[in-house]
C-alpha positions, 0 to 999 in steps of 0.5 A, spaced: 770 667 473 766 667 466 768 662 461 767 668 456 773 671 460 778 666 458 782 665 452 781 658 449 787 655 446 784 648 444 778 644 442 777 649 435 773 644 432 778 641 428 778 634 432 773 629 434 770 635 439 768 642 438 763 643 443 764 645 450 765 638 453 771 636 451 778 636 454 781 644 453 786 648 456 784 656 457 788 662 459 786 667 464 787 674 463 792 674 469 796 669 464 795 663 468 791 656 465 785 652 466 785 645 464 778 642 463 778 634 462 776 628 465 776 627 473 782 623 475 782 619 481 790 617 480 791 620 488 788 624 493 790 631 491 791 636 497 785 640 500 782 645 495 785 642 489 783 637 483 786 632 478 784 632 471 786 628 465 787 630 458 790 627 452 797 629 450 795 632 443 791 637 447 797 640 451 801 640 444 795 644 441 795 649 447 803 649 446 802 651 438 797 656 440 802 660 444 807 659 439 811 655 444 
């Protein structure tokens, strides 16, 4: 899936980052979410899964964008 097919819910340039490399939450056309952040090594995820760490404010921004 290409980034252009996603709806970006966070990182609109009002914070400390506005590029493509900061923590972000995206919504897919299927209604699921993709999270971009720093890779976490808190524990070993199951095969085919990964862990990312994003700031609380990034989630709050995504919730506001969705009207939650």
